[in-house]
C-alpha positions in Angstrom: 141.8 -220.1 -9.5 144.2 -219.0 -6.7 144.4 -215.4 -5.4 147.3 -214.3 -3.1 147.1 -210.9 -1.6 150.2 -209.3 0.0 148.7 -206.8 2.5 149.1 -205.2 5.9 145.5 -205.9 6.7 144.7 -209.6 5.8 141.5 -209.5 7.9 140.1 -206.8 5.6 140.5 -209.0 2.6 139.1 -212.1 4.3 136.1 -210.3 5.7 135.4 -208.5 2.4 135.5 -211.5 0.1 134.2 -214.4 2.2 130.6 -213.6 1.6 127.8 -214.0 -1.0 128.9 -215.4 -4.4 132.6 -215.2 -3.6 132.1 -217.0 -0.3 130.2 -219.8 -1.9 132.9 -220.1 -4.6 135.6 -220.4 -2.0 133.6 -223.0 -0.1 133.2 -225.0 -3.3 136.9 -224.8 -4.0 136.4 -222.9 -7.2 138.4 -220.0 -5.8 141.2 -220.1 -3.3 142.0 -216.9 -1.4 145.2 -216.4 0.7 145.7 -213.0 2.3 149.3 -212.9 3.4 150.4 -210.4 6.1 153.6 -208.5 5.0 154.4 -207.8 8.6 155.1 -211.5 9.2 158.2 -211.0 7.0 159.5 -207.9 8.8 163.1 -207.9 10.0 162.0 -206.0 13.0 160.9 -209.0 15.2 159.7 -206.8 18.1 157.6 -204.1 16.4 157.0 -205.8 13.0 157.9 -202.5 11.3 157.7 -202.5 7.5 158.0 -198.8 6.6 160.7 -196.1 6.8 161.4 -192.5 5.8 162.1 -191.8 2.1 165.5 -190.8 0.8 165.5 -187.2 -0.5 162.9 -186.1 2.1 159.2 -185.6 1.6 156.0 -186.3 3.6 155.0 -189.7 4.8 156.6 -193.1 5.1 157.4 -195.7 2.4 156.9 -199.5 2.6 160.3 -201.2 2.6 161.5 -203.5 -0.1 162.8 -206.5 1.9 159.6 -207.5 3.8 157.6 -207.4 0.6 160.2 -209.4 -1.3 160.3 -212.1 1.4 156.6 -212.2 1.5 156.5 -212.7 -2.3 159.2 -215.4 -2.3 157.1 -217.3 0.3 154.1 -217.2 -2.0 156.2 -218.1 -5.0 157.5 -221.1 -3.2 154.0 -222.2 -2.2 152.9 -221.9 -5.9 155.9 -223.9 -7.1 155.3 -226.7 -4.6 151.7 -227.0 -5.9 152.5 -227.0 -9.7 155.0 -228.9 -11.8 155.5 -226.2 -14.5 157.4 -223.8 -12.2 155.7 -220.9 -13.9 156.2 -217.6 -12.1 152.9 -215.9 -11.2 151.7 -212.5 -12.5 152.0 -209.9 -9.7 149.6 -207.0 -9.8 150.6 -203.8 -8.0 147.5 -201.8 -7.1 148.4 -198.2 -7.9 146.8 -195.1 -9.3 149.7 -194.9 -11.7 148.7 -198.1 -13.4 146.5 -198.9 -16.4 142.8 -198.5 -15.6 141.1 -201.8 -14.9 138.4 -202.9 -17.3 136.4 -206.0 -18.4 138.9 -207.0 -21.0 141.7 -206.9 -18.4 139.6 -209.1 -16.1 139.1 -211.7 -18.9 142.9 -211.7 -19.4 143.6 -212.2 -15.7 141.0 -214.9 -15.4 143.1 -217.1 -17.7 145.8 -217.3 -15.0 145.9 -220.2 -12.5 147.6 -218.0 -9.9 147.4 -214.3 -9.4 149.2 -212.2 -6.8 148.2 -208.7 -5.6 150.4 -206.3 -3.8 148.5 -203.7 -1.7 150.5 -200.5 -1.0 150.1 -198.1 1.9 151.5 -194.8 3.2 153.4 -193.0 0.4 153.7 -196.2 -1.6 156.4 -198.9 -2.0 160.2 -198.9 -2.5 160.7 -198.8 -6.3 163.3 -201.5 -6.2 161.0 -204.3 -5.1 158.4 -203.2 -7.7 161.0 -203.6 -10.4 162.0 -207.0 -9.0 158.6 -208.7 -8.7 155.7 -206.7 -10.3 154.4 -207.7 -13.8 151.3 -205.5 -14.0 150.5 -202.0 -12.6 146.7 -201.6 -12.4 144.4 -198.8 -11.1 140.6 -198.9 -10.6 140.3 -195.2 -11.4 141.9 -191.8 -11.4 141.7 -191.1 -7.7 143.7 -192.0 -4.6 142.7 -194.3 -1.7 144.3 -195.0 1.7 145.5 -198.4 0.6 145.3 -201.1 -2.1 143.0 -203.5 -0.3 139.7 -202.1 -1.7 140.9 -202.0 -5.3 142.3 -205.5 -5.0 139.0 -206.8 -3.7 137.2 -205.1 -6.6 139.4 -206.7 -9.1 139.3 -210.2 -7.5 135.5 -210.0 -7.4 135.3 -209.1 -11.1 137.8 -211.7 -12.2 136.2 -214.4 -10.1 132.9 -214.0 -11.8 134.6 -215.1 -15.0 135.8 -218.4 -13.5 133.6 -221.3 -14.7 131.1 -222.4 -12.0 131.3 -219.3 -9.8 128.0 -217.9 -11.2 125.1 -220.2 -11.0 124.1 -219.1 -14.5 127.3 -218.7 -16.6 125.2 -216.9 -19.2 125.0 -214.0 -16.9 128.6 -213.1 -17.5 128.0 -213.1 -21.2 125.1 -210.7 -21.3 126.0 -208.1 -18.8 127.5 -204.6 -19.3 130.9 -204.3 -21.0 131.0 -207.9 -22.3 130.2 -207.0 -25.9 131.3 -203.3 -25.7 127.8 -202.1 -24.7 126.1 -201.4 -21.4 123.4 -203.9 -20.3 119.8 -203.4 -21.5 117.1 -202.5 -18.9 115.6 -205.5 -17.1 112.2 -206.1 -15.3 110.6 -208.5 -12.9 107.2 -209.0 -11.2 104.8 -207.3 -10.8 103.9 -206.2 -14.4 103.0 -202.8 -13.2 104.7 -200.9 -10.3 104.1 -197.3 -9.3 102.3 -196.8 -12.6 105.2 -198.1 -14.6 104.6 -201.1 -16.8 106.9 -203.7 -18.2 107.5 -203.1 -21.9 104.9 -205.2 -23.8 107.6 -206.8 -26.0 109.0 -208.6 -23.0 105.6 -210.3 -22.4 105.2 -211.3 -26.0 107.1 -214.6 -25.9 108.7 -213.7 -29.2 112.4 -214.3 -28.4 113.7 -212.9 -31.6 111.9 -209.6 -31.1 113.0 -209.6 -27.4 116.6 -209.9 -28.5 116.2 -207.2 -31.0 114.6 -204.9 -28.4 117.4 -205.6 -25.9 120.1 -204.8 -28.4 118.4 -201.6 -29.4 118.0 -200.5 -25.7 121.7 -201.5 -25.0 122.8 -199.3 -27.9 120.6 -196.4 -26.8 121.8 -196.6 -23.1 125.4 -196.8 -24.1 125.1 -193.8 -26.4 123.4 -191.8 -23.7 125.5 -192.8 -20.6 128.9 -193.8 -22.1 129.4 -192.0 -25.4 133.0 -193.0 -25.3 132.0 -196.7 -25.4 129.4 -196.0 -28.0 132.0 -194.5 -30.4 134.2 -197.5 -30.0 131.3 -199.9 -30.6 130.2 -198.0 -33.7 133.7 -198.4 -35.2 133.4 -202.2 -34.8 129.8 -202.3 -35.9 129.3 -199.7 -38.7 125.8 -199.1 -39.8 125.1 -201.0 -43.0 123.3 -198.9 -45.7 119.9 -200.2 -46.6 119.8 -202.6 -49.6 118.7 -201.0 -52.8 115.4 -202.3 -54.1 115.8 -203.7 -57.6 113.6 -201.9 -60.1 111.4 -204.1 -62.2 112.3 -204.4 -65.9 109.9 -202.5 -68.1 109.0 -205.7 -69.8 108.1 -207.2 -66.5 105.6 -204.4 -65.8 103.9 -204.4 -69.2 104.3 -208.0 -70.3 107.1 -209.6 -72.3 108.2 -208.5 -75.7 105.6 -210.7 -77.3 102.9 -208.9 -75.5 102.0 -211.7 -73.1 100.6 -210.8 -69.8 
């Protein structure tokens, strides 16, 4: 999967994502990361200026449309040269005004071969270029940061984990929090007792069926306690089934058949 990040601080993206699991995925060629400096496309050759005052007044500066558009067109050309289908990439503008990012959105983005992120700064970005190139407006929460780089890195990390081969154990992405609408169950490692706290005996039993049942029970309990909003949604999709009614034995079964046989 190929990630392109339009940013004023490419070194921030490179330093933040070229480590640990992401770094290994990039080294293996499973992930391609290209942080593109918007200043390289500034019309101001001397100072590389990419911002200006807003029409109508107001505090702060606004990122100009033309440098961002030229930066995007360069990325688009690079993508077109590497593919034959000429499909335009999805462009994610990182903004607190967007839909809040979640695991389902990550799964949706992970289906793309190319994904472009636009990181804003100052008071934001000229609306006209957003209308021209952006396909998705996404936020990582209802708060404001100094720039879009951190949210972009959060999303790229999350999406990358869903790319086949990135995790050494692909089962990990299937059992963790949010994958099935529940938070992940508690987990334990050695030693069996630490600070007076023991590993639950069921996990030492070797009975995989019972272990799975325990994990589901704990996941439900944890979700209900910590994320009641998620729990309510999960209950709607998994309504509690009423217990099966026990069939009452026929009177003749209890006292013999009609012929008096026992």
